[in-house]
VOTIKOL-700501 format. One record per residue: z negated, y, x negated of N, C-alpha, C in turn. Coordinates in pm, whole numbers, padded with zeros to 5 digits, always signed. Layout:
<nodes>
ZYXZYXZYX/...
</nodes>
This chain:
<nodes>
-00130+10448-00764-00058+10474-00830-00126+10453-00959/-00226+10496-00978-00273+10576-01102-00402+10444-01075/-00466+10435-00945-00526+10320-00949-00526+10181-00992/-00370+10174-00949-00328+10029-00987-00281+10040-01098/-00229+10156-01193-00267+10090-01297-00336+10103-01387/-00456+10153-01376-00631+10150-01414-00654+10032-01429/-00611+09890-01296-00682+09769-01325-00596+09722-01385/-00479+09704-01389-00326+09629-01460-00423+09674-01623/-00437+09751-01688-00504+09780-01812-00651+09686-01846/-00703+09726-01686-00840+09620-01747-00790+09486-01714/-00738+09460-01680-00675+09287-01713-00643+09251-01829/-00541+09309-01881-00494+09350-01998-00578+09312-02107/-00703+09392-02087-00742+09423-02247-00855+09252-02204/-00904+09231-02095-00980+09155-02066-00919+09028-02145/-00825+08988-02121-00730+08875-02158-00677+08894-02315/-00707+08993-02347-00717+09018-02550-00808+08972-02538/-00929+09054-02569-01051+09007-02570-01067+08826-02539/-01039+08769-02459-01064+08635-02480-00964+08549-02536/-00871+08571-02600-00802+08521-02702-00821+08538-02801/-00863+08688-02842-00915+08712-02970-01054+08604-02985/-01132+08578-02901-01250+08462-02924-01206+08321-02962/-01072+08273-02907-01047+08116-02982-00965+08145-03092/-00923+08278-03134-00843+08246-03277-00971+08315-03358/-01014+08388-03325-01145+08455-03411-01260+08336-03508/-01238+08301-03594-01367+08149-03615-01517+08214-03622/-01566+08300-03622-01665+08325-03600-01665+08387-03482/-01623+08441-03428-01638+08444-03200-01666+08291-03125/-01587+08236-03262-01583+08053-03142-01682+08047-03167/-01733+08076-03351-01906+07952-03308-02016+08007-03267/-01944+08146-03224-02076+08225-03129-02046+08189-02982/-01950+08184-02932-01868+08155-02776-01875+08020-02781/-01845+07909-02836-01842+07780-02803-02000+07734-02746/-02127+07761-02790-02259+07687-02751-02231+07749-02607/-02204+07843-02552-02252+07926-02444-02167+07835-02332/-01993+07805-02353-01919+07791-02266-01954+07633-02274/-01961+07560-02371-01987+07455-02319-02104+07402-02249/-02219+07499-02246-02368+07472-02224-02326+07528-02032/-02265+07588-01977-02237+07612-01877-02118+07555-01829/-02038+07453-01896-01962+07415-01816-02023+07193-01819/-02139+07242-01861-02198+07056-01883-02344+07092-01812/-02383+07012-01707-02538+06996-01624-02606+06921-01715/-02769+06942-01652-02871+06867-01673-02888+06861-01839/-02887+06727-01910-03003+06727-02043-02834+06747-02103/-02749+06733-02091-02596+06759-02159-02626+06936-02198/-02623+06976-02103-02619+07180-02097-02735+07204-02188/-02887+07203-02210-02984+07201-02291-02930+07166-02436/-02858+07027-02474-02792+07020-02593-02722+07122-02627/-02622+07136-02552-02537+07238-02634-02572+07363-02648/-02668+07425-02614-02727+07503-02595-02775+07582-02753/-02824+07426-02813-02914+07430-02953-02819+07402-03053/-02698+07310-03041-02645+07235-03130-02491+07276-03129/-02433+07351-03161-02323+07356-03178-02199+07248-03207/-02216+07134-03262-02168+07033-03302-02178+06913-03170/-02187+06935-03057-02206+06827-02995-02057+06880-02849/-01982+06724-02849-01895+06699-02779-01951+06621-02642/-01836+06649-02518-01888+06580-02408-01800+06444-02379/-01716+06418-02443-01624+06326-02443-01640+06277-02592/-01614+06137-02590-01557+06009-02687-01437+06095-02746/-01356+06165-02704-01215+06126-02707-01212+06334-02734/-01271+06398-02728-01273+06513-02732-01297+06539-02915/-01196+06663-02957-01181+06673-03119-01300+06762-03152/-01362+06751-03265-01478+06782-03349-01472+06964-03354/-01584+07034-03294-01575+07129-03283-01537+07233-03443/-01494+07360-03437-01433+07378-03558-01590+07449-03678/-01523+07407-03771-01676+07410-03839-01716+07306-03846/-01774+07199-03778-01825+07094-03779-01763+06984-03869/-01857+06909-03916-01851+06791-04015-01801+06708-03878/-01736+06589-03902-01717+06469-03843-01829+06430-03806/-01872+06402-03919-02077+06290-03919-02153+06394-03889/-02154+06521-03848-02242+06557-03765-02204+06606-03645/-02132+06514-03571-02056+06518-03454-02144+06454-03343/-02221+06513-03228-02261+06401-03175-02208+06394-02978/-02202+06334-02911-02197+06293-02796-02293+06318-02694/-02245+06415-02595-02375+06467-02529-02414+06313-02424/-02526+06370-02382-02587+06264-02292-02513+06289-02130/-02532+06393-02082-02515+06430-01923-02352+06469-01875/-02272+06458-01974-02138+06440-01944-02070+06395-01848/-02044+06444-01719-02014+06337-01656-02108+06212-01539/-02252+06226-01669-02293+06167-01602-02438+06220-01497/-02422+06337-01485-02531+06420-01420-02639+06409-01401/-02665+06428-01555-02826+06425-01631-02842+06267-01634/-02772+06162-01669-02792+06065-01680-02833+06051-01779/-02900+05932-01853-02948+05880-01958-02840+05770-02064/-02786+05740-01991-02642+05671-02037-02533+05747-02104/-02526+05676-02234-02416+05735-02307-02284+05657-02269/-02164+05748-02249-02067+05685-02238-02008+05592-02385/-01943+05498-02336-01949+05385-02442-01778+05349-02422/-01701+05241-02549-01599+05231-02569-01638+05053-02508/-01451+05032-02478-01438+04883-02396-01318+04834-02439/-01349+04681-02523-01234+04659-02559-01120+04682-02485/-00968+04677-02584-00861+04702-02441-00844+04846-02408/-00965+04900-02412-00899+05016-02353-01082+05081-02272/-01018+05200-02208-01146+05277-02135-01196+05222-01997/-01330+05192-02000-01366+05104-01834-01331+04941-01875/-01435+04881-01761-01382+04745-01791-01311+04697-01735/-01220+04778-01649-01090+04735-01552-00965+04688-01644/-01000+04789-01772-00842+04765-01830-00853+04622-01943/-00985+04602-01983-00999+04444-02024-00953+04314-01885/-00971+04365-01802-00924+04251-01669-00787+04271-01622/-00727+04357-01659-00622+04426-01609-00562+04333-01742/-00578+04342-01857-00519+04266-01978-00507+04096-01944/-00626+04073-01878-00683+03918-01913-00582+03876-01749/-00579+03950-01648-00505+03950-01507-00362+03885-01538/-00322+03973-01649-00203+03999-01696-00135+03869-01763/-00229+03827-01842-00192+03709-01939-00152+03577-01806/-00265+03601-01687-00276+03451-01634-00114+03478-01587/-00085+03565-01487+00026+03520-01422+00157+03504-01538/+00122+03572-01667+00258+03522-01751+00223+03355-01866/+00083+03264-01764+00104+03116-01805+00244+03052-01865/+00315+03081-01750+00458+03005-01767+00459+02986-01642/+00591+02883-01637+00688+02857-01463+00597+02795-01361/+00626+02821-01288+00535+02729-01167+00592+02610-01182/+00535+02477-01150+00590+02341-01168+00662+02329-01077/+00743+02232-01066+00798+02192-00969+00711+02076-00869/+00686+02055-00743+00636+01933-00727+00757+01809-00755/+00674+01676-00738+00695+01550-00805+00799+01565-00637/+00887+01440-00652+01016+01416-00553+01001+01299-00535/+00991+01180-00611+01034+01057-00645+00877+01059-00718/+00867+00871-00672+00722+00841-00740+00799+00651-00715/+00719+00590-00771+00741+00460-00785+00598+00402-00729/+00632+00248-00669+00542+00156-00617+00514+00025-00641/+00432-00005-00669+00390-00168-00693+00322-00271-00601/+00311-00359-00542+00214-00400-00456+00208-00550-00438/+00089-00588-00373+00063-00703-00365+00001-00755-00231/+00087-00859-00177-00026-00923-00050+00043-01045-00035/-00026-01029+00115+00034-01142+00183+00058-01138+00301/+00119-01276+00364+00165-01266+00531+00108-01405+00624/+00072-01350+00701+00027-01451+00804+00118-01495+00952/+00215-01561+00931+00300-01623+01102+00173-01668+01167/+00226-01559+01308+00124-01603+01409+00198-01591+01540/+00353-01630+01530+00413-01689+01614+00538-01755+01590/+00596-01853+01662+00709-01874+01596+00678-02020+01544/+00767-02121+01579+00803-02298+01544+00850-02340+01408/+00809-02381+01284+00974-02418+01218+00970-02547+01246/+00913-02624+01294+00968-02777+01337+00947-02834+01504/+01081-02858+01558+00983-02879+01734+01088-02992+01695/+00964-03136+01748+01011-03255+01754+01084-03283+01841/+01120-03198+01951+01187-03237+02086+01362-03200+02037/+01372-03149+01921+01519-03169+01897+01552-03272+01840/+01694-03301+01903+01735-03454+01859+01782-03430+01700/+01812-03524+01643+01827-03542+01480+01728-03479+01370/+01647-03414+01473+01542-03293+01345+01475-03409+01280/+01383-03451+01387+01266-03525+01292+01307-03685+01333/+01287-03792+01202+01307-03940+01239+01213-04001+01269/+01101-03951+01365+01036-04014+01447+01112-04034+01575/+01189-03942+01641+01274-04012+01788+01373-04121+01739/+01383-04143+01642+01468-04273+01636+01387-04394+01573/+01234-04411+01613+01176-04519+01557+01209-04621+01608/+01208-04754+01558+01287-04874+01632+01132-04945+01566/+01108-05040+01683+00986-05147+01656+01047-05250+01617/+01141-05279+01640+01217-05476+01595+01153-05464+01427/+01139-05380+01377+01183-05429+01210+01014-05492+01207/+00907-05440+01291+00743-05464+01272+00694-05540+01384/+00774-05629+01425+00737-05768+01509+00690-05854+01407/+00583-05881+01439+00451-05999+01384+00492-06081+01456/+00454-06232+01422+00415-06383+01498+00394-06461+01406/+00377-06594+01473+00341-06710+01414+00364-06811+01502/+00395-06932+01405+00481-07064+01515+00336-07217+01483/+00299-07259+01595+00184-07367+01586+00233-07495+01658/+00280-07596+01529+00313-07763+01615+00211-07831+01656/+00199-07847+01778+00071-07940+01823+00108-08087+01863/+00186-08111+01750+00301-08255+01804+00353-08278+01919/+00281-08240+02045+00293-08252+02134+00408-08123+02240/+00385-08018+02195+00403-07854+02184+00426-07771+02090/+00541-07695+02070+00503-07619+01941+00439-07417+02016/+00380-07416+01965+00327-07259+02045+00392-07151+01922/+00478-07046+01976+00523-06948+01973+00430-06800+01982/+00350-06746+01926+00304-06582+01958+00355-06527+01894/+00399-06411+01979+00490-06271+01908+00358-06179+01902/+00403-06067+01816+00335-05979+01863+00398-05845+01844/+00461-05746+01918+00527-05632+01931+00499-05508+02006/+00550-05409+02007+00538-05284+02083+00632-05225+02181/+00590-05172+02319+00662-05101+02378+00663-04969+02366/+00752-04886+02344+00713-04727+02311+00682-04647+02402/+00564-04604+02413+00522-04514+02541+00618-04326+02523/+00583-04342+02414+00570-04173+02378+00589-04115+02241/+00607-04021+02172+00565-03919+02085+00478-03844+02065/+00351-03825+01984+00304-03747+01949+00343-03665+01845/+00365-03578+01866+00417-03425+01745+00425-03333+01837/+00280-03275+01756+00260-03128+01762+00394-03075+01694/+00402-02954+01768+00519-02857+01716+00447-02829+01572/+00542-02795+01424+00450-02798+01309+00522-02577+01360/+00426-02480+01313+00432-02355+01316+00461-02316+01152/+00516-02199+01162+00551-02155+01044+00416-02135+00918/+00335-02120+00995+00163-02160+00943+00114-02250+00898/+00154-02364+00977+00135-02477+00955+00212-02571+00795/+00328-02489+00809+00350-02560+00695+00406-02463+00583/+00406-02329+00602+00400-02257+00465+00289-02157+00492/+00166-02168+00460+00021-02038+00448+00063-01964+00414/+00076-01800+00388+00044-01746+00395+00074-01741+00244/+00208-01711+00243+00242-01670+00103+00203-01548-00015/+00224-01568-00113+00198-01429-00223+00279-01389-00209/+00274-01222-00217+00420-01141-00221+00387-01016-00313/+00502-01012-00401+00458-00872-00496+00576-00829-00474/+00581-00668-00435+00728-00560-00441+00661-00447-00496/+00840-00390-00558+00861-00320-00668+00970-00202-00566/+00904-00070-00584+01046+00005-00513+01039+00164-00574/+01107+00287-00483+01101+00391-00521+01070+00455-00352/+00980+00564-00366+00938+00652-00261+01038+00771-00288/+01098+00879-00166+01142+01013-00193+01051+01122-00073/+01002+01156-00150+00880+01258-00079+00961+01393+00025/+01035+01355+00099+01119+01472+00204+00993+01615+00154/+00854+01576+00278+00795+01697+00308+00663+01608+00256/+00556+01715+00284+00381+01644+00230+00382+01565+00354/+00453+01537+00450+00391+01448+00558+00507+01356+00588/+00627+01304+00495+00716+01245+00569+00775+01177+00397/+00807+01072+00393+00835+01006+00238+00924+00875+00332/+01036+00835+00244+01157+00736+00266+01105+00648+00132/+01167+00525+00149+01131+00458+00027+01235+00292+00034/+01208+00292-00045+01351+00166-00065+01301+00043-00189/+01283-00088-00126+01174-00160-00212+01266-00324-00217/+01227-00331-00345+01283-00499-00345+01155-00627-00340/+01150-00729-00331+01053-00808-00339+01054-00949-00389/+00940-01082-00367+00959-01192-00358+00775-01213-00346/+00814-01372-00245+00702-01448-00218+00722-01551-00266/+00664-01637-00280+00632-01791-00269+00512-01852-00210/+00552-01938-00168+00438-02060-00091+00452-02205-00130/+00333-02286-00124+00378-02398-00111+00399-02482-00014/+00460-02532+00012+00519-02646+00142+00383-02734+00185/+00357-02769+00294+00231-02884+00339+00266-02999+00284/+00152-03034+00322+00208-03206+00338+00076-03257+00394/+00107-03365+00452-00034-03463+00587+00045-03422+00755/+00123-03320+00765+00144-03271+00914+00202-03445+00975/+00180-03486+01043+00183-03624+01152+00255-03602+01244/+00326-03708+01307+00391-03754+01410+00358-03874+01452/+00282-03913+01488+00271-04051+01569+00382-04092+01719/+00350-04256+01667+00435-04365+01782+00313-04392+01834/+00324-04375+01982+00208-04436+02098+00287-04551+02182/+00256-04687+02182+00288-04779+02214+00241-04855+02310/+00257-04942+02420+00188-05023+02418+00202-05187+02324/+00069-05232+02282+00119-05367+02190+00107-05486+02278/+00169-05552+02301+00205-05687+02379+00231-05773+02245/+00119-05900+02335+00125-06065+02282+00177-06132+02377/+00273-06217+02338+00349-06316+02392+00311-06421+02374/+00288-06529+02431+00240-06692+02388+00309-06767+02463/+00394-06834+02396+00490-06921+02448+00458-07095+02422/+00421-07187+02491+00388-07347+02495+00496-07426+02510/+00589-07450+02408+00695-07569+02451+00641-07656+02440/+00655-07748+02532+00646-07934+02541+00790-07974+02481/+00747-08092+02407+00859-08156+02287+00848-08261+02308/+00946-08360+02256+00912-08546+02239+00886-08531+02133/+00845-08689+02046+00833-08692+01950+00971-08656+01810/+01034-08649+01881+01198-08548+01796+01169-08420+01780/+01098-08376+01856+01061-08222+01856+01161-08162+01983/+01257-08241+02046+01303-08170+02169+01230-08127+02280/+01263-08031+02308+01226-07949+02448+01190-08093+02569/+01099-08086+02632+01104-08173+02777+01085-08095+02852/+01109-07981+02868+01075-07886+02996+01033-07742+02972/+01076-07708+03117+01032-07500+03045+00909-07541+02985/+00855-07334+02897+00784-07322+02845+00701-07265+02946/+00584-07276+02867+00471-07190+02941+00451-07080+02905/+00481-06956+02909+00457-06815+02874+00355-06746+02908/+00274-06686+02841+00130-06590+02877+00134-06458+02788/+00181-06359+02867+00167-06241+02844+00050-06132+02838/+00004-06097+02705-00120-05992+02745-00088-05839+02662/-00171-05725+02656-00097-05634+02637-00265-05544+02636/-00233-05420+02499-00306-05312+02486-00242-05172+02514/-00244-05135+02632-00211-04988+02560-00229-04887+02549/-00159-04798+02538-00188-04672+02443-00239-04661+02330/-00182-04715+02223-00197-04713+02115-00156-04649+02012/-00168-04585+01868-00070-04599+01782-00051-04657+01682/+00107-04688+01689+00198-04790+01638+00207-04764+01499/+00247-04615+01453+00270-04559+01350+00283-04437+01329/+00260-04409+01214+00208-04288+01169+00313-04195+01110/+00399-04053+01129+00472-04061+00988+00432-03890+00918/+00367-03929+00828+00383-03779+00735+00527-03723+00691/+00482-03580+00647+00596-03482+00624+00543-03410+00505/+00607-03411+00435+00592-03409+00305+00678-03250+00298/+00677-03097+00284+00797-03025+00299+00776-02931+00139/+00918-02899+00121+00959-02798-00010+00854-02675+00014/+00871-02623-00096+00769-02483-00104+00908-02368-00068/+00857-02253-00024+00939-02151+00017+00981-02020-00058/+01036-02027-00128+01092-01921-00212+01139-01805-00132/+01106-01648-00113+01192-01560-00058+01226-01454-00125/+01355-01373-00136+01398-01281-00178+01383-01154-00048/+01317-01001-00052+01321-00912+00010+01418-00810-00042/+01456-00701+00045+01526-00574+00042+01515-00563+00152/+01429-00408+00162+01414-00363+00310+01432-00221+00233/+01454-00094+00370+01417+00054+00321+01382+00079+00449/+01284+00215+00447+01203+00299+00570+01143+00387+00511/+01063+00398+00614+01016+00546+00620+00854+00550+00642/+00760+00638+00604+00657+00676+00646+00598+00804+00660/+00535+00846+00783+00445+00956+00848+00329+00953+00800/+00283+01051+00742+00132+01086+00730+00092+01161+00814/-00011+01123+00855-00136+01222+00966-00226+01330+00858/-00312+01359+00906-00400+01454+00896-00516+01382+00794/-00491+01450+00720-00680+01376+00592-00748+01299+00693/-00817+01210+00676-00962+01188+00769-01058+01204+00663/-01058+01242+00512-01147+01272+00449-01077+01344+00295/-01185+01457+00326-01116+01562+00192-01178+01631+00102/-01224+01624-00011-01297+01667-00085-01255+01800-00135/-01305+01878-00227-01279+02038-00274-01119+02010-00339/-01154+01902-00450-01049+01862-00518-00904+01816-00505/-00842+01719-00564-00732+01635-00491-00761+01536-00395/-00862+01428-00405-00886+01318-00351-00886+01366-00169/-00823+01274-00118-00799+01276+00017-00769+01160+00045/-00813+01122+00165-00790+00978+00253-00705+01051+00396/-00591+00930+00378-00496+01010+00491-00427+00822+00551/-00434+00905+00675-00359+00763+00784-00236+00806+00762/-00169+00714+00769-00030+00669+00812+00036+00597+00891/+00159+00607+00903+00243+00528+01046+00394+00472+00948/+00451+00388+00963+00593+00396+00965+00670+00240+00950/+00795+00235+00956+00829+00135+01014+00966+00104+00851/+01022-00037+00882+01092-00084+00777+01217-00174+00833/+01268-00179+00804+01432-00235+00829+01431-00341+00667/+01522-00447+00697+01565-00517+00567+01628-00676+00604/+01683-00739+00483+01724-00858+00451+01622-00926+00373/+01578-01055+00406+01541-01196+00349+01649-01290+00296/+01627-01300+00174+01702-01433+00133+01617-01589+00146/+01625-01664+00248+01502-01762+00206+01578-01923+00155/+01534-01959+00074+01606-02104+00042+01555-02216+00163/+01644-02323+00092+01653-02422+00222+01531-02533+00252/+01482-02565+00333+01367-02615+00454+01377-02792+00389/+01327-02853+00332+01361-02986+00322+01233-03051+00295/+01269-03195+00383+01089-03275+00362+01158-03442+00332/+01002-03449+00294+01021-03624+00250+00923-03655+00353/+00934-03837+00451+00862-03839+00497+00770-03981+00446/+00678-04060+00493+00591-04146+00461+00575-04165+00570/+00525-04337+00595+00529-04407+00710+00410-04544+00723/+00311-04533+00776+00237-04627+00823+00240-04685+00929/+00166-04802+00934+00229-04923+01033+00097-04991+01084/+00039-04993+01242-00041-05126+01239-00030-05215+01251/-00124-05315+01206-00136-05438+01204-00136-05504+01363/-00046-05528+01396-00073-05562+01598-00164-05702+01573/-00095-05824+01450-00208-05934+01502-00366-05890+01467/-00369-05823+01395-00501-05757+01377-00559-05713+01469/-00521-05630+01573-00510-05543+01690-00578-05632+01792/-00488-05732+01836-00531-05854+01945-00632-05935+01872/-00613-06029+01740-00705-06139+01746-00872-06112+01712/-00841-05966+01575-00966-05921+01528-01029-05833+01595/-00944-05729+01711-01018-05588+01762-01008-05515+01637/-00929-05535+01523-00963-05412+01409-00793-05331+01413/-00812-05204+01381-00686-05136+01338-00706-05044+01227/-00587-05154+01196-00586-05151+01035-00445-05087+01028/-00360-05004+00933-00249-04985+00919-00199-05018+00787/-00072-05051+00757+00011-05083+00565+00105-04996+00588/+00109-04943+00452+00203-04818+00433+00373-04929+00426/+00446-04804+00493+00578-04892+00470+00677-04839+00373/+00691-04925+00277+00816-04849+00200+00909-04795+00256/+00972-04634+00196+01037-04553+00236+01153-04551+00117/+01218-04551+00150+01384-04497+00067+01325-04417-00061/+01259-04282+00002+01214-04126-00063+01333-04085-00060/+01411-04048+00075+01514-03954+00144+01492-03840+00147/+01569-03744+00106+01490-03573+00136+01573-03561+00267/+01555-03517+00353+01564-03447+00464+01623-03315+00476/+01687-03271+00481+01735-03123+00517+01717-03043+00664/+01606-02972+00663+01579-02886+00787+01631-02790+00837/+01640-02702+00738+01701-02565+00730+01778-02516+00567/+01916-02509+00593+01981-02445+00513+01951-02310+00433/+01966-02298+00328+01901-02146+00258+02049-02065+00333/+01982-01951+00378+02031-01829+00445+01998-01698+00433/+02069-01563+00479+01989-01476+00495+01962-01407+00615/+01829-01371+00619+01755-01308+00747+01749-01169+00750/+01776-01131+00903+01732-01005+00930+01595-00963+01011/+01587-00857+00910+01402-00817+00957+01351-00677+00957/+01277-00666+01081+01222-00522+01091+01025-00541+01115/+01009-00409+01057+00867-00403+01059+00823-00267+01095/+00692-00253+01150+00579-00141+01159+00485-00154+01117/+00459-00040+01045+00300-00071+00963+00239+00073+00990/+00089+00064+00946+00006+00132+00937-00085+00168+00861/-00203+00212+00801-00243+00190+00703-00342+00347+00655/-00393+00314+00531-00452+00445+00446-00457+00432+00344/-00381+00557+00275-00390+00598+00140-00449+00705+00104/-00500+00667+00006-00605+00760-00099-00601+00814-00196/-00559+00966-00223-00562+00982-00386-00639+00958-00479/-00600+00887-00602-00673+00846-00647-00686+00955-00800/-00558+00996-00832-00596+01091-00956-00510+01215-00910/-00407+01298-00988-00316+01386-00889-00214+01332-00904/-00177+01235-00953-00019+01170-00956-00026+01017-00973/-00139+00977-00889-00135+00843-00833-00228+00804-00705/-00182+00712-00652-00223+00723-00540-00266+00514-00496/-00326+00492-00420-00376+00336-00343-00347+00311-00236/-00278+00247-00121-00308+00231-00032-00329+00096+00045/-00384+00118+00134-00396-00073+00265-00295-00031+00367/-00212-00127+00367-00144-00101+00494-00122-00277+00524/-00142-00244+00685-00067-00398+00741+00030-00313+00838/+00042-00451+00944+00095-00389+01084+00155-00541+01127/+00326-00520+01174+00374-00698+01190+00523-00670+01203/+00581-00812+01188+00702-00808+01101+00770-00943+01174/+00899-00887+01200+00972-01013+01294+01130-01015+01220/+01124-01160+01184+01235-01188+01105+01314-01293+01243/+01438-01248+01204+01553-01341+01274+01519-01498+01304/+01537-01575+01398+01531-01711+01379+01649-01812+01266/+01579-01878+01245+01674-01945+01113+01790-02064+01193/+01881-02119+01182+01968-02259+01270+01891-02349+01174/+01884-02509+01259+01836-02582+01224+01980-02648+01139/+01954-02769+01034+02060-02823+00934+02151-02897+01073/+02125-02910+01186+02191-02982+01309+02275-02861+01386/+02254-02735+01364+02299-02646+01438+02238-02585+01540/+02121-02689+01563+02045-02600+01717+01944-02463+01652/+01974-02388+01732+01876-02236+01714+01662-02277+01688/+01642-02212+01565+01518-02212+01582+01483-02082+01643/+01278-02098+01609+01238-01945+01684+01255-01847+01560/+01212-01750+01641+01179-01613+01525+01102-01637+01480/+01009-01561+01358+00869-01599+01284+00812-01447+01262/+00726-01368+01370+00667-01337+01367+00504-01338+01291/+00521-01249+01215+00410-01241+01130+00372-01130+01094/+00188-01126+01034+00104-00984+00995+00101-00994+00912/+00166-00884+00796+00147-00877+00652+00013-00798+00628/-00076-00791+00499-00120-00743+00420-00111-00730+00309/-00115-00552+00287-00075-00565+00135-00134-00445+00058/-00170-00412-00058-00249-00347-00129-00134-00304-00224/-00099-00154-00190+00015-00048-00303-00077+00027-00349/-00021+00030-00459-00053+00162-00557+00110+00249-00578/+00095+00335-00589+00205+00460-00609+00167+00536-00723/+00287+00626-00817+00269+00708-00933+00389+00805-00961/+00356+00921-00939+00459+00985-00946+00556+01024-01097/+00668+01001-01055+00733+01027-01219+00778+01178-01237/
</nodes>
C-alpha cells in the first residue's frame, strides 16, 4: 500500500509540473523550442531549436510572445526533411479541392437534354418504270388504228382512148397493224417528284414516317402505229362505140405490191400529274462509317404503302397516208398529211391507285440535327382501267430519291 501511494503521488506531481509549463509564459518560451524540435524531423527540427517563432503548419497559431510578422513555417514538417514548403490552393487545401469544386459545377450545369422524337423531311427524286404497258393496241376500242378504213384513200384516173375507156384504180388491202405496245416509260418518262413528311423516331434503329408528294411528267409525242397493206392497181379497159356505150366485157389487169406501210398514226399524249400519300417504316443497320464526332454513314431498309391520285390520260392523233399512184408509177413512197378533226380520245379516266414499295439506302449525319440520305428500291402501282372498261397492266418502277431530314 505504501508503494502504491508513493507511485500515485509521483504521477500527480509530474502532471502538475507539465500543466504549469503551459500556463507560465516564461516556461512555455523555454520549453516550446524543445517540444517542437523533438516532434519535427530533419531541417524543420534544426530550425525550431534556434528560432522559437517557427510553426509547422500554415494553420498553426503563432507561438506566445511572437509577433505574427516574425512567424515562419518550417520546411520539414510532414515533408520529412524535404525542401518544399506547404502552399495554399484556391478553393481549399490540396489540388483535389479545386477539382472537386469544378466537378460539382459540371454536374450541375443544367437539365439533361431530351432526345428528339420528331424530324421533318424533304426529298427530290425521279421514278423509272421498268414493267407494264400503258397502251395495248390489241384491245378493241383503245386505238383508232384498229378501225382503219382504206376506202377514203382510194386513188385513180380514167383515160378516154376513143374506142375504149381505160380506168386505173389504186387501192390497198389490209394485212395487219404494226403497233408495238407502249410502256409507261415510253409515254411518261421519269417524272420529277417532290415530297415532304414527318418521321417519328421510335428507337435509334427504327423510325416511322408519313409523306405527301407530287410528281409531274410530260407526255410523249411521236409514238406511232403503222397500217401494213398490199397495194393494188387495177386497170380496166372497156371497149365502147362512138356513143361511148360498152361493146363488150372489159379487159381487167391487176398488179400488186405487198407488205407496204400505207398509213402511220402518231399519238400525242397528255401530261401526267400525280399526288401521293404514303406511310412506312425504316430499320437502320450498323453504321458502315463513323468518325469520333457525330458523323456516321448508316445503311437502312424500309417499306411503305400508300395511295396515288392520277389525272386522266388522253391523246390526240395525227395521220399520214401513202401516195398509192406514185408507189406504182414512179416507184416513190411519199406520204401526205391527212386532215384530222383534232378530237381528244380518253385512254384512262382519273382515279386513285393503291401502291406499295420496298426501299434501301444510305443515310449520312451531316450535323447533329440534320441528315442526308440516298435511297432506291422498287414500287408497284395497282393496274388502271381503260376508259373502255378493260383492265390495264400494273406499273412497276424503280424510284431514285435524295432526302434531307432535320430534327425538331
